[in-house]
N, C-alpha and C positions, 0 to 999 in steps of 0.2 A: 613202519614209514607213518611221517606225521599225521593226524587225521585234524580235519576241522568241522566244528559242528556249526550250521548256521540255523538262526532261527528268525522268526520275523512273519506277521502276515495280520491279515483283516482287511486292508487295502493293498491296492498293488504298489504303493508308495513306501509300504513297508519289505515289500518283496525285490522289485526291480532292482536295486541297489546291492542287494546280495547278489542276485545275477551277474551285477557288472563286473565283480570282481574274480569272476571264477575262473576267468581265461588265467589272471596272475598268480590266483591261488596254486593252478595246475603247475605254473612254469617254476613256482618253487615246493613243488613236489608234494603238496598235501592231497590225501584222501578226500572228499569232500562230501558230508553226510548233511540232510536237512531237516529239522523238526518242525512240524506246524500241524494245525488242525486237520479233522476229517474231512470240514467240506468246505474250508475258506479257501479264496481266492490263491492262496499260496501254492496249495497242492498241485491246481490246475497249471499253472506257471512253470512251479519246480519239476514236474511231471514231463514237462516239454525238453528238459535239459536233461533227463534221464538221470538223474541223481537219487541216490538211495533215499526215500522219504521217510520218518519216522512220525508216526500219528501221536499229538498229546491233546488231553484233554484243557483246556480253556474255559475260563469265565469272564465275565465281563465286569470291571469294578468301575462302580458307576458313584459320581459325586452327588448323587440326591439320592431321598429314600425311593427303593422300588422294592417288592417283595422277590424279585429274581435276584436281589444282592444274596437272599440267603443261601437259594438253590446253588448260583455260583460261585460260593466260597467253597462248595463241597467239590465242584468242578475244579478249580483250583487246585484243589488237596489232591483229586486224583491225579491232577496233571503233575503236579510236583512228586509224588510217588513214581509214575510212569518215567518222567526225566532222573529220575534217582535210577533206576532200571536201564534206562539208557547209557547214563554216565559210566553206569558199573559194565556194561555190555560192550560199548564202544570204546570207553577210554581215551577221550578225545584230547588232543594235545593243546587244544584251545577252542574257546565258544565265540562266535562272533552274534549279536545280536542288532537287529535292527528295529526293534521296537513291536508294539501292538502287545494284547494280553497275553498271547500265547509264550511270548517272550520269557515272561517273570518266573515260572515255575521252573524252566529250563535255565536259566540264569542263577537261581536261588540254588539249586540243585548241582550244579557245577559246582559254584562256590565253597558248597559243603564237602563237595568229592575232590575239593583244590585244585580244580581245573582253573586255568586263566581266562578272564572272560572282558572281552574289547565290544563296547557299544558303540552305537553312531547314532545322535540324534539330528535328524532332517531340520526341526523347526527351531526357531528363535528362542522359542520357551519348552522346555521339555515337556513331554508329555507324561501324564501318570505313571503309565508302565513303565517308562525310562527311569522317573523319578523312584520308583520302588526298586528298579534294579541297577541304578548306578552304585549304592554303596558296597554294591559285591562286585564291581567292575575295577580290573588295574590300570584302564585305559576309557577315555571316552570322547571320540571323535565327534567332531561336529562342524556344520555348515555353513553357518552364516555368523561372521564377527561378532555381531551383539552376543552371541550364545557364551561367549568365552566367561563372562563374569558371574555366571550361574555355578560354573563346573570346577574353579581353585584349580589345582594342581593337576588333577586328574584328564582336564580339557587339552586338546591336541586339535588345533584349527587345519582339517583336511579338507576341506567343501566335500561334494555329495559324488556318489561312484555315477557315474552316466555310463549307460548299455553302448559298448562299442559299435554295436550294428546300426545304431542310429546315424554315425557319420557315413554309412555307405549308401544312404538313398541318392537318387536321382528324380530331378527335376522335372525332366521329359516323363520319366516314369508314372511319376505322380501326376502328370497332366493327364496322362492316356488312363489311368485307375478311375481318374474324376472327370472324365469325359470333357477337358478343359480342352480349348485353344491358346495360342498363345499370344492372344491380342488383348488380353487386359490382365492388370496384376491379380494375384490369388490370396484371402484370406483364409486360413484355417482358424476352425472354430472348435475348441477343445474343452467339451463339459465333464470331463472328471472321468475316470472308469465306472462311474453308478451316473452319469448326464446329469443334466443339471435343466429341468422345468423352467425356471424362470430366464436362463439365457436361452433357453430353445425358443421359446413365447417371441422372447424380444426379437434376436433373429430374424426368425419367421415374418416377423410384422414391418422389420427394416428392409425387406428383401428386393422389395420394387424400387426403393431407393438404392441400394448397396450397387444391385446388379448394375446399376446404370456404370458405374467404375470398375466393380470388382467382379470377380469371380469368386463363390461363396463355395468352401468343402466343409460340412458339418459332421463332427461326432456327436452325437444326440444322443446315446446312450441306451440301453435295453429297451426293447418297447417303444421307443420315441419316434420312429418312422411317420413320418405323413403321407399321403397317398397322391398329394398335389405335386406338381413339379413345374420346376421354372426352368430355362435354358439359363447355362453359367451357375447351378446351383445345384450339389452334388449332398448325401447326406449318407452316413454309415452308421450302424446301433454300434460296432465296436472296430477295430481294427487290431491285427498284430504285426504280422510283417510287413504291411503296407504302410506301416507308421513312418520309417524312413523317407520313404519317396513323398509320400502326402508332407512332413515336415520341409523337407529339400524343394519341393516347389512353391512353398509357402513364402510370400514377402513378408506379410506381419501375420500373427497370431492372436487370437482370443481366446483367452483361459482362465481358470481358476488359478489359485495361486499355492496350490500343496507344494512342498518342497520339491520333488522330485520332476514333478514338470519345469520348475522356473529352473531349474541348474541343466536338462536337457535344452530348455532354448538358451538358455548363458552357452553352451558348448557349441552349439550349432549356432549363435549368433543370429538369433531372431528376434525382432524387435516386436514386442506383445504389450497388448491391452489387459491388464488382470483385472478381473471381477471375483474379490475375494467372498468367500462365504461369510455371512454377517456371524455376529456374535451370538445371535439365538439359536443360529443351529450349528455352531462349531464352539470350542474353546476359545477362538478368537486369533488363532495362531495363524492364519490365511492373511489377517490384515495385516499383522507384524510382518510376514512375508514378504506381501506385497510392498507395503512402508520401506523396507529394506531396502528390493530392488528397486523400486523407482528413485531413493537416497541415491544411490550408485548410480542412477543413469542409464538402467539397463530396459525400464520399463517404462507404461505410464498404468494408471491405477483408476478404474471407473467404481465407485462402490454400488452396491447392488441397489440400495434404496433409492440412487439416484438414474439407476438405469430405466432409461425407455426405448423406444423404437428411434428416435431422433436422437437421443445423447449418446445411443449406442452408433449410429450412424456418423454424427459427426467427430466422435472420438476416433475412430477407426480409419476416416480422412486425416485426422490429424497425426496420429500415430504414421500414417504411410508417408507422410509429408516430410517426416523428421525421422525419418529410420535410420539413414545413414548417422544422425547423430546419436543414436543409441547404439548402433554396431561400432562405432569407433569407440562408446566407453567400455562394450563388451570385451572389444579386442585387447584391452590395458589389464584386464582382470588376469589373477595368476590362480585362483583357484575355481578356472573352468571343469575341470573333471577331476576328482577325487579319489580313482580309483588307485591309483599308484603307493598316494600317501595313506590310504585307509589299508592297502594289502601289506605295506611297510611296517605298519603297527601292529600288525597282528603275527608279522615273520617277528618282530623284535621282542612281543610279549613272548612268544614259544622260546626264543633263545634265551630269553632271563632265565 
């Protein structure tokens, strides 16, 4: 039987696109395995799917001086040896990597054992882990049209795989979960899997103004709930199965601009106000992602340094007023869901 070894971790964005192609891989008669870290978010998410999970040591590769760089080199070496043993034991037909530092030793070991590798890059500019892995890959799938210039002949524009279960949400169920009536439009605020203190603070400071016109459902991150309640405002630390219903309910969405979130909103035709992580807190990929989506007419952007309770309220109101313009632009996009294109590339590499 054909076997595929999936890898990727560190954040939910490095895992959920892997899970989005499981159905298509099974339809193509693949036995599916996953390689990830012992304590990363990938282990929790993959275990829910019941896949065989193989633990690999991983170290972070930093762009700056840190004494942890020395110990992490040792972790990476251990991870490479573990990956070699895994390749010998599993003998996969193909490795599919979604990035994150756990993926590097897996990809390198696959190349050494002559196992073909397909990589997916979510952001406009490839991250460090993927840049270190790309020389060893047969194909590099990518999400944004601007990414093609970095990849040359290996690049294949596929879009980003989106989980099928997100399409099954019910707006009515979302309002029940949130405790909302049907008299006001709903705003969904997504701070990312780790939440965002600055977005949380701005949203809560703007509530008196926003709740005059909207209901607000706020995904604020672990440990960020506040006791004070408002009619028409609900908050959750984190949701899983409920997310499809909350997205179906939302008339507009406020979110960071990680690639996975953006393509999920595109697939569901949800107008969004994007507040990207600023360069000091990231490598700047979220700003580039947000600019691309705004240029294509899918969303609007509010830079974090310009965010106040007042500008947040004004931008949400403006977004709601022009929501149909953004929806029309999203409906014209041909790269709504990349699950089929990515699965086809994996299958084609195995056939060759």
